[in-house]
Every structure is written in C-alpha cells, then in structure tokens.
All heavy atoms as a GROMACS GRO file, in nm:
protein
  586
    1PRO      N    1  21.006  10.960   6.946
    1PRO     CA    2  20.955  10.993   6.816
    1PRO      C    3  20.844  10.896   6.767
    1PRO      O    4  20.851  10.778   6.803
    1PRO     CB    5  21.075  10.987   6.727
    1PRO     CG    6  21.178  10.919   6.802
    1PRO     CD    7  21.145  10.925   6.942
    2SER      N    8  20.756  10.948   6.689
    2SER     CA    9  20.647  10.867   6.636
    2SER      C   10  20.692  10.773   6.525
    2SER      O   11  20.788  10.808   6.457
    2SER     CB   12  20.530  10.956   6.587
    2SER     OG   13  20.436  10.874   6.523
    3THR      N   14  20.630  10.658   6.514
    3THR     CA   15  20.667  10.573   6.405
    3THR      C   16  20.586  10.598   6.277
    3THR      O   17  20.607  10.548   6.170
    3THR     CB   18  20.646  10.427   6.448
    3THR    OG1   19  20.510  10.413   6.488
    3THR    CG2   20  20.736  10.385   6.559
    4THR      N   21  20.488  10.685   6.286
    4THR     CA   22  20.404  10.719   6.170
    4THR      C   23  20.477  10.810   6.075
    4THR      O   24  20.531  10.908   6.121
    4THR     CB   25  20.275  10.794   6.214
    4THR    OG1   26  20.204  10.702   6.308
    4THR    CG2   27  20.185  10.818   6.093
    5THR      N   28  20.475  10.783   5.952
    5THR     CA   29  20.522  10.870   5.852
    5THR      C   30  20.403  10.896   5.757
    5THR      O   31  20.314  10.810   5.741
    5THR     CB   32  20.635  10.827   5.764
    5THR    OG1   33  20.606  10.700   5.713
    5THR    CG2   34  20.763  10.817   5.852
    6PHE      N   35  20.396  11.014   5.708
    6PHE     CA   36  20.286  11.049   5.619
    6PHE      C   37  20.323  11.018   5.474
    6PHE      O   38  20.414  11.076   5.420
    6PHE     CB   39  20.252  11.196   5.642
    6PHE     CG   40  20.204  11.230   5.780
    6PHE    CD1   41  20.295  11.284   5.869
    6PHE    CD2   42  20.080  11.207   5.824
    6PHE    CE1   43  20.260  11.310   5.998
    6PHE    CE2   44  20.043  11.234   5.948
    6PHE     CZ   45  20.138  11.284   6.043
    7SER      N   46  20.253  10.919   5.417
    7SER     CA   47  20.287  10.867   5.288
    7SER      C   48  20.180  10.884   5.184
    7SER      O   49  20.204  10.861   5.064
    7SER     CB   50  20.328  10.715   5.295
    7SER     OG   51  20.223  10.651   5.349
    8ARG      N   52  20.061  10.925   5.229
    8ARG     CA   53  19.955  10.952   5.123
    8ARG      C   54  19.903  11.098   5.145
    8ARG      O   55  19.912  11.152   5.254
    8ARG     CB   56  19.844  10.848   5.141
    8ARG     CG   57  19.772  10.859   5.276
    8ARG     CD   58  19.657  10.752   5.276
    8ARG     NE   59  19.591  10.766   5.406
    8ARG     CZ   60  19.456  10.771   5.428
    8ARG    NH1   61  19.379  10.770   5.319
    8ARG    NH2   62  19.404  10.770   5.546
    9SER      N   63  19.833  11.142   5.041
    9SER     CA   64  19.771  11.272   5.051
    9SER      C   65  19.643  11.258   5.145
    9SER      O   66  19.577  11.158   5.134
    9SER     CB   67  19.732  11.320   4.909
    9SER     OG   68  19.844  11.342   4.832
   10LEU      N   69  19.624  11.356   5.215
   10LEU     CA   70  19.509  11.361   5.309
   10LEU      C   71  19.424  11.487   5.288
   10LEU      O   72  19.480  11.594   5.273
   10LEU     CB   73  19.559  11.360   5.456
   10LEU     CG   74  19.640  11.237   5.498
   10LEU    CD1   75  19.697  11.264   5.636
   10LEU    CD2   76  19.557  11.110   5.492
   11GLY      N   77  19.297  11.465   5.289
   11GLY     CA   78  19.197  11.582   5.272
   11GLY      C   79  19.071  11.549   5.330
   11GLY      O   80  19.056  11.449   5.396
   12ALA      N   81  18.975  11.647   5.319
   12ALA     CA   82  18.848  11.630   5.375
   12ALA      C   83  18.791  11.486   5.345
   12ALA      O   84  18.792  11.448   5.231
   12ALA     CB   85  18.754  11.739   5.327
   13GLY      N   86  18.747  11.423   5.446
   13GLY     CA   87  18.684  11.287   5.435
   13GLY      C   88  18.779  11.175   5.455
   13GLY      O   89  18.744  11.061   5.471
   14SER      N   90  18.914  11.206   5.459
   14SER     CA   91  19.015  11.098   5.485
   14SER      C   92  18.996  11.041   5.626
   14SER      O   93  18.962  11.120   5.714
   14SER     CB   94  19.155  11.150   5.466
   14SER     OG   95  19.181  11.194   5.334
   15LYS      N   96  19.030  10.917   5.638
   15LYS     CA   97  19.016  10.848   5.770
   15LYS      C   98  19.135  10.759   5.787
   15LYS      O   99  19.190  10.705   5.690
   15LYS     CB  100  18.892  10.760   5.783
   15LYS     CG  101  18.761  10.834   5.769
   15LYS     CD  102  18.645  10.731   5.775
   15LYS     CE  103  18.512  10.802   5.758
   15LYS     NZ  104  18.402  10.711   5.753
   16GLY      N  105  19.183  10.739   5.913
   16GLY     CA  106  19.285  10.637   5.933
   16GLY      C  107  19.379  10.686   6.047
   16GLY      O  108  19.363  10.792   6.099
   17THR      N  109  19.474  10.593   6.072
   17THR     CA  110  19.570  10.619   6.180
   17THR      C  111  19.660  10.738   6.145
   17THR      O  112  19.710  10.805   6.234
   17THR     CB  113  19.658  10.492   6.208
   17THR    OG1  114  19.714  10.453   6.086
   17THR    CG2  115  19.574  10.384   6.268
   18ASP      N  116  19.688  10.758   6.011
   18ASP     CA  117  19.771  10.872   5.971
   18ASP      C  118  19.693  11.000   5.997
   18ASP      O  119  19.760  11.099   6.031
   18ASP     CB  120  19.823  10.856   5.830
   18ASP     CG  121  19.711  10.828   5.726
   18ASP    OD1  122  19.597  10.801   5.766
   18ASP    OD2  123  19.744  10.820   5.605
   19VAL      N  124  19.566  11.004   5.990
   19VAL     CA  125  19.487  11.120   6.015
   19VAL      C  126  19.497  11.148   6.172
   19VAL      O  127  19.508  11.262   6.207
   19VAL     CB  128  19.340  11.107   5.971
   19VAL    CG1  129  19.265  11.235   6.011
   19VAL    CG2  130  19.335  11.092   5.822
   20THR      N  131  19.486  11.043   6.252
   20THR     CA  132  19.498  11.054   6.395
   20THR      C  133  19.634  11.115   6.424
   20THR      O  134  19.646  11.205   6.505
   20THR     CB  135  19.484  10.925   6.466
   20THR    OG1  136  19.352  10.868   6.432
   20THR    CG2  137  19.488  10.936   6.617
   21ALA      N  138  19.745  11.068   6.358
   21ALA     CA  139  19.879  11.117   6.387
   21ALA      C  140  19.890  11.260   6.342
   21ALA      O  141  19.948  11.344   6.414
   21ALA     CB  142  19.980  11.034   6.307
   22LEU      N  143  19.820  11.297   6.231
   22LEU     CA  144  19.821  11.438   6.186
   22LEU      C  145  19.755  11.522   6.291
   22LEU      O  146  19.809  11.631   6.322
   22LEU     CB  147  19.747  11.440   6.047
   22LEU     CG  148  19.711  11.585   6.004
   22LEU    CD1  149  19.840  11.663   5.965
   22LEU    CD2  150  19.619  11.573   5.877
   23GLN      N  151  19.642  11.478   6.341
   23GLN     CA  152  19.568  11.561   6.435
   23GLN      C  153  19.651  11.574   6.563
   23GLN      O  154  19.652  11.689   6.618
   23GLN     CB  155  19.430  11.498   6.470
   23GLN     CG  156  19.333  11.505   6.352
   23GLN     CD  157  19.214  11.414   6.362
   23GLN    OE1  158  19.218  11.311   6.428
   23GLN    NE2  159  19.103  11.455   6.304
   24ASN      N  160  19.715  11.470   6.609
   24ASN     CA  161  19.797  11.484   6.736
   24ASN      C  162  19.910  11.583   6.710
   24ASN      O  163  19.942  11.660   6.795
   24ASN     CB  164  19.848  11.345   6.776
   24ASN     CG  165  19.740  11.268   6.840
   24ASN    OD1  166  19.655  11.325   6.915
   24ASN    ND2  167  19.739  11.141   6.817
   25LEU      N  168  19.973  11.575   6.594
   25LEU     CA  169  20.080  11.674   6.562
   25LEU      C  170  20.026  11.811   6.559
   25LEU      O  171  20.091  11.910   6.608
   25LEU     CB  172  20.144  11.636   6.426
   25LEU     CG  173  20.282  11.700   6.393
   25LEU    CD1  174  20.366  11.612   6.312
   25LEU    CD2  175  20.259  11.832   6.322
   26LEU      N  176  19.908  11.834   6.493
   26LEU     CA  177  19.851  11.971   6.492
   26LEU      C  178  19.818  12.019   6.628
   26LEU      O  179  19.829  12.140   6.662
   26LEU     CB  180  19.728  11.962   6.397
   26LEU     CG  181  19.750  11.944   6.249
   26LEU    CD1  182  19.626  11.913   6.178
   26LEU    CD2  183  19.826  12.061   6.192
   27LYS      N  184  19.769  11.922   6.717
   27LYS     CA  185  19.747  11.965   6.859
   27LYS      C  186  19.874  12.007   6.923
   27LYS      O  187  19.874  12.107   6.994
   27LYS     CB  188  19.682  11.844   6.935
   27LYS     CG  189  19.542  11.822   6.904
   27LYS     CD  190  19.484  11.700   6.963
   27LYS     CE  191  19.473  11.722   7.119
   27LYS     NZ  192  19.391  11.622   7.186
   28ASN      N  193  19.984  11.931   6.902
   28ASN     CA  194  20.113  11.967   6.968
   28ASN      C  195  20.159  12.101   6.916
   28ASN      O  196  20.234  12.175   6.982
   28ASN     CB  197  20.220  11.864   6.932
   28ASN     CG  198  20.195  11.735   7.010
   28ASN    OD1  199  20.121  11.730   7.101
   28ASN    ND2  200  20.248  11.628   6.953
   29GLU      N  201  20.124  12.141   6.785
   29GLU     CA  202  20.160  12.267   6.728
   29GLU      C  203  20.068  12.382   6.784
   29GLU      O  204  20.094  12.492   6.754
   29GLU     CB  205  20.149  12.263   6.578
   29GLU     CG  206  20.254  12.174   6.515
   29GLU     CD  207  20.388  12.245   6.490
   29GLU    OE1  208  20.388  12.364   6.443
   29GLU    OE2  209  20.493  12.184   6.521
   30GLY      N  210  19.967  12.344   6.857
   30GLY     CA  211  19.872  12.447   6.913
   30GLY      C  212  19.770  12.494   6.810
   30GLY      O  213  19.714  12.597   6.825
   31LEU      N  214  19.751  12.412   6.705
   31LEU     CA  215  19.663  12.453   6.595
   31LEU      C  216  19.530  12.381   6.600
   31LEU      O  217  19.440  12.415   6.525
   31LEU     CB  218  19.730  12.432   6.458
   31LEU     CG  219  19.868  12.492   6.441
   31LEU    CD1  220  19.940  12.447   6.320
   31LEU    CD2  221  19.852  12.646   6.444
   32LEU      N  222  19.518  12.277   6.678
   32LEU     CA  223  19.389  12.202   6.682
   32LEU      C  224  19.362  12.185   6.828
   32LEU      O  225  19.444  12.142   6.911
   32LEU     CB  226  19.409  12.065   6.613
   32LEU     CG  227  19.285  11.982   6.596
   32LEU    CD1  228  19.181  12.041   6.501
   32LEU    CD2  229  19.323  11.836   6.539
   33ASN      N  230  19.234  12.216   6.868
   33ASN     CA  231  19.199  12.216   7.008
   33ASN      C  232  19.090  12.105   7.040
   33ASN      O  233  19.019  12.116   7.137
   33ASN     CB  234  19.142  12.348   7.051
   33ASN     CG  235  19.241  12.457   7.026
   33ASN    OD1  236  19.359  12.435   7.061
   33ASN    ND2  237  19.202  12.573   6.982
   34VAL      N  238  19.082  12.005   6.955
   34VAL     CA  239  18.984  11.897   6.984
   34VAL      C  240  19.056  11.764   6.989
   34VAL      O  241  19.174  11.756   6.943
   34VAL     CB  242  18.871  11.896   6.875
   34VAL    CG1  243  18.790  12.025   6.883
   34VAL    CG2  244  18.932  11.877   6.737
   35SER      N  245  18.990  11.664   7.032
   35SER     CA  246  19.053  11.524   7.037
   35SER      C  247  19.076  11.472   6.894
   35SER      O  248  18.994  11.500   6.810
   35SER     CB  249  18.954  11.436   7.118
   35SER     OG  250  18.938  11.476   7.248
   36ALA      N  251  19.181  11.400   6.882
   36ALA     CA  252  19.205  11.333   6.761
   36ALA      C  253  19.103  11.224   6.736
   36ALA      O  254  19.074  11.144   6.823
   36ALA     CB  255  19.345  11.269   6.763
   37THR      N  256  19.040  11.224   6.620
   37THR     CA  257  18.932  11.127   6.586
   37THR      C  258  18.971  11.033   6.481
   37THR      O  259  18.902  10.930   6.456
   37THR     CB  260  18.811  11.200   6.543
   37THR    OG1  261  18.837  11.283   6.423
   37THR    CG2  262  18.755  11.298   6.652
   38GLY      N  263  19.071  11.065   6.398
   38GLY     CA  264  19.104  10.979   6.287
   38GLY      C  265  19.020  11.014   6.164
   38GLY      O  266  19.031  10.950   6.057
   39TYR      N  267  18.932  11.117   6.172
   39TYR     CA  268  18.860  11.162   6.060
   39TYR      C  269  18.899  11.307   6.029
   39TYR      O  270  18.905  11.399   6.108
   39TYR     CB  271  18.710  11.159   6.098
   39TYR     CG  272  18.617  11.216   5.983
   39TYR    CD1  273  18.592  11.140   5.871
   39TYR    CD2  274  18.567  11.343   5.991
   39TYR    CE1  275  18.521  11.184   5.769
   39TYR    CE2  276  18.488  11.392   5.883
   39TYR     CZ  277  18.463  11.314   5.774
   39TYR     OH  278  18.387  11.358   5.673
   40PHE      N  279  18.929  11.329   5.894
   40PHE     CA  280  18.973  11.461   5.846
   40PHE      C  281  18.841  11.536   5.815
   40PHE      O  282  18.783  11.522   5.707
   40PHE     CB  283  19.054  11.437   5.735
   40PHE     CG  284  19.134  11.566   5.682
   40PHE    CD1  285  19.268  11.561   5.669
   40PHE    CD2  286  19.067  11.684   5.651
   40PHE    CE1  287  19.348  11.666   5.626
   40PHE    CE2  288  19.145  11.792   5.601
   40PHE     CZ  289  19.281  11.780   5.595
   41GLY      N  290  18.800  11.626   5.908
   41GLY     CA  291  18.682  11.716   5.883
   41GLY      C  292  18.722  11.859   5.877
   41GLY      O  293  18.833  11.892   5.861
   42ALA      N  294  18.621  11.939   5.898
   42ALA     CA  295  18.642  12.084   5.883
   42ALA      C  296  18.748  12.146   5.984
   42ALA      O  297  18.826  12.226   5.944
   42ALA     CB  298  18.510  12.158   5.895
   43LEU      N  299  18.744  12.094   6.107
   43LEU     CA  300  18.842  12.150   6.202
   43LEU      C  301  18.986  12.108   6.169
   43LEU      O  302  19.080  12.186   6.189
   43LEU     CB  303  18.799  12.093   6.344
   43LEU     CG  304  18.676  12.148   6.400
   43LEU    CD1  305  18.636  12.082   6.534
   43LEU    CD2  306  18.681  12.299   6.424
   44THR      N  307  18.998  11.985   6.122
   44THR     CA  308  19.134  11.942   6.083
   44THR      C  309  19.179  12.024   5.964
   44THR      O  310  19.291  12.068   5.957
   44THR     CB  311  19.125  11.796   6.051
   44THR    OG1  312  19.092  11.725   6.166
   44THR    CG2  313  19.272  11.739   6.014
   45GLU      N  314  19.089  12.044   5.868
   45GLU     CA  315  19.124  12.123   5.748
   45GLU      C  316  19.168  12.265   5.793
   45GLU      O  317  19.272  12.317   5.737
   45GLU     CB  318  19.003  12.132   5.656
   45GLU     CG  319  19.037  12.204   5.524
   45GLU     CD  320  18.920  12.199   5.424
   45GLU    OE1  321  18.836  12.112   5.431
   45GLU    OE2  322  18.921  12.292   5.338
   46SER      N  323  19.102  12.327   5.878
   46SER     CA  324  19.136  12.464   5.933
   46SER      C  325  19.276  12.457   5.993
   46SER      O  326  19.351  12.548   5.973
   46SER     CB  327  19.031  12.511   6.031
   46SER     OG  328  18.908  12.539   5.968
   47ALA      N  329  19.301  12.352   6.077
   47ALA     CA  330  19.428  12.341   6.135
   47ALA      C  331  19.541  12.317   6.042
   47ALA      O  332  19.648  12.373   6.051
   47ALA     CB  333  19.429  12.231   6.238
   48VAL      N  334  19.513  12.244   5.933
   48VAL     CA  335  19.617  12.220   5.826
   48VAL      C  336  19.642  12.351   5.759
   48VAL      O  337  19.758  12.383   5.732
   48VAL     CB  338  19.568  12.116   5.720
   48VAL    CG1  339  19.651  12.118   5.598
   48VAL    CG2  340  19.568  11.972   5.789
   49LYS      N  341  19.541  12.433   5.728
   49LYS     CA  342  19.560  12.565   5.673
   49LYS      C  343  19.651  12.655   5.759
   49LYS      O  344  19.740  12.722   5.703
   49LYS     CB  345  19.425  12.631   5.644
   49LYS     CG  346  19.349  12.567   5.529
   49LYS     CD  347  19.211  12.636   5.515
   49LYS     CE  348  19.133  12.572   5.401
   49LYS     NZ  349  18.999  12.630   5.388
   50ALA      N  350  19.625  12.648   5.891
   50ALA     CA  351  19.706  12.724   5.984
   50ALA      C  352  19.850  12.675   5.982
   50ALA      O  353  19.949  12.755   5.985
   50ALA     CB  354  19.645  12.722   6.120
   51PHE      N  355  19.868  12.548   5.976
   51PHE     CA  356  20.001  12.481   5.975
   51PHE      C  357  20.076  12.530   5.848
   51PHE      O  358  20.190  12.565   5.848
   51PHE     CB  359  19.985  12.332   5.974
   51PHE     CG  360  20.111  12.257   5.963
   51PHE    CD1  361  20.186  12.225   6.073
   51PHE    CD2  362  20.164  12.208   5.838
   51PHE    CE1  363  20.310  12.159   6.069
   51PHE    CE2  364  20.286  12.134   5.826
   51PHE     CZ  365  20.348  12.106   5.947
   52GLN      N  366  20.000  12.518   5.732
   52GLN     CA  367  20.065  12.562   5.604
   52GLN      C  368  20.104  12.705   5.606
   52GLN      O  369  20.207  12.746   5.551
   52GLN     CB  370  19.965  12.537   5.492
   52GLN     CG  371  19.945  12.385   5.467
   52GLN     CD  372  19.834  12.354   5.371
   52GLN    OE1  373  19.730  12.429   5.361
   52GLN    NE2  374  19.848  12.251   5.292
   53GLY      N  375  20.023  12.792   5.669
   53GLY     CA  376  20.056  12.934   5.681
   53GLY      C  377  20.176  12.952   5.773
   53GLY      O  378  20.271  13.030   5.746
   54LYS      N  379  20.184  12.882   5.879
   54LYS     CA  380  20.289  12.895   5.982
   54LYS      C  381  20.422  12.863   5.922
   54LYS      O  382  20.524  12.930   5.947
   54LYS     CB  383  20.255  12.801   6.099
   54LYS     CG  384  20.362  12.794   6.207
   54LYS     CD  385  20.328  12.700   6.315
   54LYS     CE  386  20.438  12.693   6.431
   54LYS     NZ  387  20.395  12.613   6.537
   55TYR      N  388  20.425  12.763   5.828
   55TYR     CA  389  20.550  12.718   5.770
   55TYR      C  390  20.567  12.759   5.625
   55TYR      O  391  20.650  12.713   5.552
   55TYR     CB  392  20.563  12.562   5.783
   55TYR     CG  393  20.586  12.518   5.927
   55TYR    CD1  394  20.477  12.460   5.998
   55TYR    CD2  395  20.708  12.536   5.990
   55TYR    CE1  396  20.494  12.426   6.123
   55TYR    CE2  397  20.726  12.499   6.124
   55TYR     CZ  398  20.618  12.446   6.187
   55TYR     OH  399  20.642  12.405   6.324
   56ASN      N  400  20.483  12.857   5.577
   56ASN     CA  401  20.492  12.915   5.439
   56ASN      C  402  20.488  12.806   5.334
   56ASN      O  403  20.560  12.805   5.238
   56ASN     CB  404  20.627  12.988   5.423
   56ASN     CG  405  20.612  13.136   5.463
   56ASN    OD1  406  20.498  13.189   5.450
   56ASN    ND2  407  20.722  13.195   5.497
   57ILE      N  408  20.393  12.708   5.354
   57ILE     CA  409  20.379  12.601   5.258
   57ILE      C  410  20.266  12.642   5.156
   57ILE      O  411  20.292  12.622   5.033
   57ILE     CB  412  20.339  12.471   5.323
   57ILE    CG1  413  20.452  12.425   5.421
   57ILE    CG2  414  20.302  12.364   5.227
   57ILE    CD1  415  20.413  12.323   5.524
   58ALA      N  416  20.156  12.691   5.204
   58ALA     CA  417  20.051  12.741   5.111
   58ALA      C  418  19.974  12.847   5.181
   58ALA      O  419  19.976  12.856   5.302
   58ALA     CB  420  19.965  12.621   5.084
   59LYS      N  421  19.911  12.930   5.102
   59LYS     CA  422  19.825  13.034   5.156
   59LYS      C  423  19.690  13.035   5.090
   59LYS      O  424  19.670  12.964   4.984
   59LYS     CB  425  19.894  13.164   5.137
   59LYS     CG  426  19.926  13.205   4.996
   59LYS     CD  427  20.010  13.337   4.993
   59LYS     CE  428  20.038  13.379   4.850
   59LYS     NZ  429  20.107  13.288   4.764
   60PRO      N  430  19.589  13.105   5.142
   60PRO     CA  431  19.455  13.104   5.072
   60PRO      C  432  19.467  13.137   4.930
   60PRO      O  433  19.539  13.226   4.885
   60PRO     CB  434  19.387  13.214   5.152
   60PRO     CG  435  19.444  13.216   5.292
   60PRO     CD  436  19.595  13.194   5.264
   61GLY      N  437  19.396  13.056   4.847
   61GLY     CA  438  19.399  13.078   4.709
   61GLY      C  439  19.500  12.976   4.637
   61GLY      O  440  19.483  12.958   4.520
   62ASP      N  441  19.596  12.930   4.708
   62ASP     CA  442  19.688  12.835   4.647
   62ASP      C  443  19.618  12.703   4.631
   62ASP      O  444  19.542  12.663   4.715
   62ASP     CB  445  19.811  12.813   4.748
   62ASP     CG  446  19.907  12.926   4.746
   62ASP    OD1  447  19.890  13.023   4.675
   62ASP    OD2  448  20.002  12.925   4.832
   63ALA      N  449  19.661  12.634   4.523
   63ALA     CA  450  19.608  12.491   4.508
   63ALA      C  451  19.666  12.412   4.629
   63ALA      O  452  19.788  12.429   4.666
   63ALA     CB  453  19.666  12.434   4.379
   64GLY      N  454  19.587  12.332   4.688
   64GLY     CA  455  19.640  12.241   4.801
   64GLY      C  456  19.627  12.308   4.936
   64GLY      O  457  19.664  12.248   5.031
   65HIS      N  458  19.572  12.434   4.944
   65HIS     CA  459  19.556  12.494   5.071
   65HIS      C  460  19.452  12.414   5.153
   65HIS      O  461  19.337  12.396   5.112
   65HIS     CB  462  19.516  12.633   5.054
   65HIS     CG  463  19.516  12.718   5.189
   65HIS    ND1  464  19.409  12.791   5.230
   65HIS    CD2  465  19.613  12.738   5.278
   65HIS    CE1  466  19.442  12.851   5.345
   65HIS    NE2  467  19.567  12.817   5.379
   66GLY      N  468  19.487  12.364   5.274
   66GLY     CA  469  19.402  12.279   5.349
   66GLY      C  470  19.402  12.134   5.316
   66GLY      O  471  19.329  12.053   5.370
   67PHE      N  472  19.488  12.097   5.227
   67PHE     CA  473  19.506  11.959   5.186
   67PHE      C  474  19.651  11.912   5.214
   67PHE      O  475  19.747  11.989   5.190
   67PHE     CB  476  19.474  11.954   5.030
   67PHE     CG  477  19.484  11.817   4.974
   67PHE    CD1  478  19.382  11.726   4.984
   67PHE    CD2  479  19.600  11.778   4.902
   67PHE    CE1  480  19.378  11.598   4.928
   67PHE    CE2  481  19.602  11.646   4.844
   67PHE     CZ  482  19.496  11.568   4.860
   68VAL      N  483  19.665  11.794   5.261
   68VAL     CA  484  19.801  11.748   5.294
   68VAL      C  485  19.854  11.676   5.164
   68VAL      O  486  19.824  11.557   5.142
   68VAL     CB  487  19.801  11.651   5.416
   68VAL    CG1  488  19.934  11.594   5.446
   68VAL    CG2  489  19.745  11.720   5.533
   69GLY      N  490  19.929  11.748   5.089
   69GLY     CA  491  19.996  11.699   4.968
   69GLY      C  492  20.144  11.689   4.995
   69GLY      O  493  20.191  11.694   5.102
   70PRO      N  494  20.224  11.679   4.885
   70PRO     CA  495  20.374  11.647   4.899
   70PRO      C  496  20.448  11.749   4.987
   70PRO      O  497  20.524  11.707   5.065
   70PRO     CB  498  20.414  11.650   4.754
   70PRO     CG  499  20.298  11.622   4.672
   70PRO     CD  500  20.177  11.681   4.740
   71LYS      N  501  20.425  11.880   4.962
   71LYS     CA  502  20.502  11.981   5.052
   71LYS      C  503  20.467  11.970   5.198
   71LYS      O  504  20.548  11.976   5.280
   71LYS     CB  505  20.476  12.121   4.992
   71LYS     CG  506  20.537  12.156   4.856
   71LYS     CD  507  20.507  12.301   4.820
   71LYS     CE  508  20.550  12.323   4.688
   71LYS     NZ  509  20.506  12.464   4.644
   72THR      N  510  20.331  11.954   5.223
   72THR     CA  511  20.294  11.954   5.356
   72THR      C  512  20.335  11.824   5.425
   72THR      O  513  20.387  11.822   5.534
   72THR     CB  514  20.140  11.970   5.373
   72THR    OG1  515  20.098  12.088   5.305
   72THR    CG2  516  20.085  11.973   5.513
   73ARG      N  517  20.326  11.714   5.347
   73ARG     CA  518  20.376  11.585   5.402
   73ARG      C  519  20.529  11.589   5.438
   73ARG      O  520  20.567  11.540   5.542
   73ARG     CB  521  20.350  11.473   5.298
   73ARG     CG  522  20.219  11.417   5.304
   73ARG     CD  523  20.207  11.277   5.241
   73ARG     NE  524  20.280  11.262   5.123
   73ARG     CZ  525  20.226  11.282   5.004
   73ARG    NH1  526  20.104  11.323   4.984
   73ARG    NH2  527  20.307  11.267   4.892
   74ALA      N  528  20.603  11.655   5.347
   74ALA     CA  529  20.752  11.665   5.376
   74ALA      C  530  20.778  11.738   5.503
   74ALA      O  531  20.863  11.693   5.582
   74ALA     CB  532  20.817  11.732   5.260
   75LYS      N  533  20.708  11.843   5.530
   75LYS     CA  534  20.721  11.922   5.652
   75LYS      C  535  20.676  11.840   5.769
   75LYS      O  536  20.743  11.838   5.872
   75LYS     CB  537  20.647  12.053   5.641
   75LYS     CG  538  20.660  12.143   5.764
   75LYS     CD  539  20.812  12.181   5.780
   75LYS     CE  540  20.837  12.264   5.906
   75LYS     NZ  541  20.980  12.298   5.916
   76LEU      N  542  20.566  11.773   5.761
   76LEU     CA  543  20.511  11.693   5.878
   76LEU      C  544  20.617  11.585   5.905
   76LEU      O  545  20.644  11.560   6.024
   76LEU     CB  546  20.377  11.631   5.830
   76LEU     CG  547  20.264  11.724   5.824
   76LEU    CD1  548  20.142  11.665   5.755
   76LEU    CD2  549  20.217  11.770   5.957
   77ASN      N  550  20.660  11.513   5.799
   77ASN     CA  551  20.754  11.409   5.828
   77ASN      C  552  20.882  11.462   5.884
   77ASN      O  553  20.946  11.393   5.971
   77ASN     CB  554  20.784  11.333   5.698
   77ASN     CG  555  20.662  11.241   5.660
   77ASN    OD1  556  20.598  11.192   5.748
   77ASN    ND2  557  20.643  11.222   5.534
   78GLY      N  558  20.927  11.582   5.845
   78GLY     CA  559  21.048  11.642   5.903
   78GLY      C  560  21.027  11.663   6.056
   78GLY      O  561  21.116  11.650   6.128
   79LEU      N  562  20.904  11.708   6.093
   79LEU     CA  563  20.875  11.737   6.228
   79LEU      C  564  20.866  11.612   6.315
   79LEU      O  565  20.888  11.615   6.436
   79LEU     CB  566  20.742  11.815   6.246
   79LEU     CG  567  20.747  11.955   6.195
   79LEU    CD1  568  20.606  12.017   6.194
   79LEU    CD2  569  20.850  12.046   6.272
   80MET      N  570  20.839  11.496   6.250
   80MET     CA  571  20.819  11.368   6.320
   80MET      C  572  20.959  11.312   6.367
   80MET      O  573  20.961  11.212   6.441
   80MET     CB  574  20.756  11.265   6.235
   80MET     CG  575  20.608  11.309   6.196
   80MET     SD  576  20.490  11.320   6.328
   80MET     CE  577  20.440  11.154   6.338
   81GLN      N  578  21.072  11.363   6.303
   81GLN     CA  579  21.196  11.301   6.336
   81GLN      C  580  21.242  11.321   6.478
   81GLN      O  581  21.218  11.424   6.533
   81GLN     CB  582  21.307  11.364   6.244
   81GLN     CG  583  21.274  11.353   6.095
   81GLN     CD  584  21.250  11.210   6.047
   81GLN    OE1  585  21.323  11.116   6.087
   81GLN    NE2  586  21.145  11.188   5.978
   0.00000   0.00000   0.00000
C-alpha cells in the first residue's frame, strides 16, 4: 500500500507528490493513459471527472466536478488502504 494520503484539495494547476500519487491511482483505475507528471492539467482533470462518475461522487454540473475535494479525497484515501 502507498504511504501517500490525500490531505489537500487538488485542482487544475496543482503540483506535487500528491498529484503524482493521484495520477498513478487514476492510471491503475484505467482512467489516465499518460505518465504521472506531478502536474494537475487537463488530462488529470478529465480522469478525475471519470473517477467521480465511476464512484457516484460528482457529475457534470455539480460543484467540484473535476476537482479533488473532501468527497473525492475520502474515496481516494479509501482506495489507498
């Protein structure tokens, strides 16, 4: 299991090791097909939207769609266990 937990909100323009961990998790889910860069750009945002749809967290038009906020973080952290 990974030692990274998601403790901050992540969105377009975010950078860091937690973004890299997010991208690797999205790749493992089959939602991201590019290398993890540690930068939250358009492809990561699209993958987050797909993740949120897959787990019924948010849908188009919802506040926070494509943004890693509390609900999305809770699900990500649950998957990291």
